[in-house]
C-alpha positions in Angstrom: -30.5 55.8 37.0 -28.9 58.8 39.0 -29.3 56.7 42.2 -27.3 53.8 40.7 -24.4 56.0 39.5 -24.4 57.8 43.0 -24.1 54.4 44.7 -21.3 53.4 42.4 -19.6 56.7 43.0 -19.9 56.4 46.6 -18.5 52.7 46.3 -15.3 53.9 44.6 -14.8 56.8 47.1 -15.0 54.4 49.9 -12.0 52.4 48.6 -8.9 53.0 50.5 -5.4 52.9 49.0 -4.9 49.4 50.2 -8.1 48.4 48.6 -7.0 49.7 45.2 -3.6 48.1 45.6 -5.5 44.6 46.2 -7.8 45.2 43.4 -4.8 45.9 41.1 -3.0 42.8 42.3 -6.1 40.7 41.7 -6.5 42.2 38.1 -2.7 41.8 37.3 -3.0 38.1 38.6 -5.9 37.4 36.3 -4.2 39.1 33.3 -1.0 37.1 34.2 -2.9 33.8 34.6 -4.6 34.2 31.2 -1.2 35.1 29.4 0.5 32.0 31.2 -2.4 29.8 29.9 -1.9 31.1 26.3 1.9 30.6 26.6 1.4 27.1 28.0 -1.0 26.3 25.2 1.4 27.5 22.7 4.3 25.7 24.2 2.3 22.4 24.2 1.1 23.0 20.6 4.8 23.5 19.5 5.9 20.4 21.5 3.3 18.2 20.0 4.1 19.7 16.4 7.8 19.0 17.0 7.1 15.4 18.2 4.7 14.8 15.3 7.6 16.1 12.9 10.4 13.9 14.7 8.1 10.8 14.3 7.3 11.8 10.6 11.0 12.2 9.9 11.8 9.0 11.7 9.4 7.1 9.5 10.6 8.8 6.3 14.2 8.0 7.1 13.2 4.3 7.7 11.5 4.2 4.4 14.2 5.9 2.6 16.8 3.5 3.7 14.6 0.6 2.5 14.2 2.4 -0.7 17.9 2.6 -1.1 18.4 -1.2 -0.6 15.5 -2.1 -2.8 16.7 0.1 -5.9 20.4 -1.2 -5.3 19.1 -4.9 -5.4 17.0 -4.1 -8.5 19.9 -2.3 -10.3 22.4 -5.0 -9.6 20.0 -7.8 -10.9 19.4 -5.9 -14.2 23.0 -5.0 -14.5 24.1 -8.6 -14.6 21.7 -9.4 -17.4 22.6 -6.1 -19.3 26.3 -7.1 -19.2 25.6 -10.5 -20.9 23.4 -8.8 -23.7 26.0 -6.2 -24.3 28.6 -8.7 -24.7 26.3 -10.7 -27.2 25.7 -7.6 -29.1 29.3 -6.7 -29.5 30.2 -10.5 -30.5 27.7 -10.3 -33.2 28.7 -7.1 -34.4 32.3 -8.4 -34.8 30.8 -11.4 -36.8 31.6 -13.8 -34.0 28.9 -16.4 -33.0 29.3 -16.9 -29.1 29.2 -20.1 -27.2 25.9 -21.4 -25.9 26.6 -20.0 -22.3 27.1 -16.5 -23.7 23.4 -16.3 -24.8 21.8 -14.8 -21.6 17.9 -14.8 -21.2 17.0 -13.2 -24.5 13.4 -13.8 -23.7 13.8 -11.1 -21.0 15.2 -8.4 -23.1 11.9 -7.1 -24.1 10.6 -6.6 -20.7 10.9 -3.6 -18.4 9.7 -4.7 -15.0 7.9 -2.3 -12.8 9.8 -0.6 -9.9 7.8 -0.7 -6.7 10.0 0.9 -3.8 8.4 1.4 -0.3 6.4 4.4 -0.6 3.6 4.2 2.1 4.9 6.9 4.2 5.9 9.4 1.6 2.6 8.6 0.0 0.6 9.5 3.2 2.6 12.6 3.6 1.9 14.0 0.1 -1.7 12.9 0.0 -2.2 14.8 3.3 -0.5 18.0 2.1 2.0 17.7 4.9 5.0 17.9 2.5 4.8 21.8 2.9 4.5 21.5 6.7 8.2 19.9 7.0 10.5 22.4 8.6 13.6 21.3 6.5 13.6 22.6 3.1 16.4 20.3 1.9 14.2 17.3 2.9 11.3 18.7 1.0 13.4 19.4 -2.1 15.0 15.9 -1.9 11.7 14.1 -1.5 10.1 16.1 -4.4 13.2 15.2 -6.7 13.1 11.7 -5.8 9.2 11.5 -6.4 9.4 13.3 -9.7 12.4 10.9 -10.9 10.2 7.8 -9.8 7.2 9.3 -11.8 9.4 9.5 -14.8 11.0 6.2 -14.7 7.5 4.7 -14.4 6.4 6.8 -17.5 9.4 5.4 -19.4 8.5 1.9 -18.5 5.0 2.4 -19.8 6.1 3.9 -23.0 8.5 1.0 -23.9 5.9 -1.6 -23.0 5.0 -2.1 -26.7 8.5 -2.0 -28.2 9.5 -4.3 -31.2 10.0 -7.9 -30.0 13.5 -9.2 -30.5 12.2 -12.7 -31.3 8.5 -13.3 -32.3 6.7 -16.2 -30.5 6.7 -19.2 -32.8 10.2 -18.4 -34.4 11.7 -21.9 -35.2 15.0 -20.4 -34.1 14.1 -20.0 -30.4 12.3 -22.4 -27.8 11.7 -22.2 -24.2 11.9 -25.1 -21.8 10.5 -25.2 -18.2 12.5 -26.7 -15.4 10.7 -26.0 -12.1 13.5 -27.4 -9.9 15.9 -24.6 -11.2 16.4 -21.1 -9.6 15.5 -19.7 -13.0 12.8 -22.1 -14.3 12.7 -20.9 -17.8 15.5 -22.1 -20.0 15.9 -20.8 -23.4 17.4 -22.5 -26.4 18.5 -21.0 -29.4 19.6 -21.9 -33.1 22.7 -19.7 -32.7 23.8 -20.5 -36.4 20.8 -19.0 -37.8 20.6 -16.1 -35.5 24.1 -15.2 -36.0 23.7 -15.3 -39.5 20.5 -12.9 -39.4 21.6 -9.3 -39.9 18.0 -8.1 -38.9 18.3 -10.0 -35.6 21.5 -8.3 -34.8 20.2 -5.1 -35.4 17.1 -5.6 -33.2 19.4 -7.0 -30.5 21.4 -3.8 -30.6 18.3 -1.6 -30.3 17.0 -3.7 -27.4 20.4 -3.4 -25.7 20.4 0.2 -26.1 16.8 0.5 -24.6 17.9 -1.7 -21.5 21.0 0.5 -21.1 19.0 3.7 -21.1 16.6 2.2 -18.4 19.6 0.9 -16.4 20.9 4.4 -16.4 17.5 5.9 -15.3 17.4 3.5 -12.5 20.9 4.5 -11.5 19.8 8.0 -11.4 16.7 7.1 -9.3 18.9 5.3 -6.9 21.2 8.3 -6.4 18.1 10.5 -5.7 16.9 8.0 -3.2 20.4 8.0 -1.5 20.3 11.9 -1.4 16.9 11.9 0.2 18.1 9.4 2.8 21.3 11.4 3.6 19.2 14.7 4.0 16.9 13.0 6.4 19.8 11.4 8.2 21.5 14.8 8.5 18.7 16.7 10.0 18.2 13.8 12.7 22.0 13.7 13.4 22.4 10.3 12.1 23.9 8.4 9.2 21.8 7.1 6.2 21.6 3.2 6.7 19.6 0.3 4.9 17.7 -2.3 6.9 20.5 -4.7 6.3 23.2 -2.2 7.4 25.4 0.5 6.1 25.3 1.8 2.5 27.6 0.5 0.0 30.6 2.2 -1.3 28.9 4.0 -4.2 25.9 5.1 -2.3 28.2 6.2 0.6 30.2 8.3 -1.7 26.9 10.2 -2.8 25.7 10.5 0.9 29.1 11.9 2.1 28.6 14.9 -0.1 25.6 15.9 1.8 26.6 14.8 5.2 29.7 17.1 5.1 
């Protein structure tokens, strides 16, 4: 053992200053190489993560724009029906019996159709736990708010599924005809005189219109949250919120403008 240490000591004593300098350079080169490798690996990981987030934000932005368009279309369709129902309820409340063309689709007033906006991208993000990984807190909060509003709206639809019917099936004062060549193939016929004289029918109509008004308001709030999500995504990407068919409408643009400022 002493011989081994002696040979090591002799080897070190035989090194000249130039040898020591060379060994130091080699050691420094190895350390520097390791540090550079770690730095490059970290840079590459950061670049890959940044690219992943950019693709994720791009997909979310596309879905958000499509959601805005879908919800606006749904709200417009329901608003047209709601306006007709409101006018009918007001007329009956004033003891007026409106003309036949002012009795809009009462067979639809008990229905609250499901809302199914595009959600594949946000579903995937939430299911994978990726929501917390988004670097932009405003986007995270906007997405969470929109999804919470959507869940609430769907719960309201389920809760109202078994509401009292305005007109019971078999009521002789009400009949449905089928016209397959028409845009709306179901055509309703009413005994207007009998219904106008029925105070209980008028009261049920008022309650049904109120429920439809409340759901239209909730749908409007959901649309607003979808616009805010779209605007936040557009802002972090340096773009503007748009839908698949083009720019936002004036009402949605006003909401987005408060975020884009």
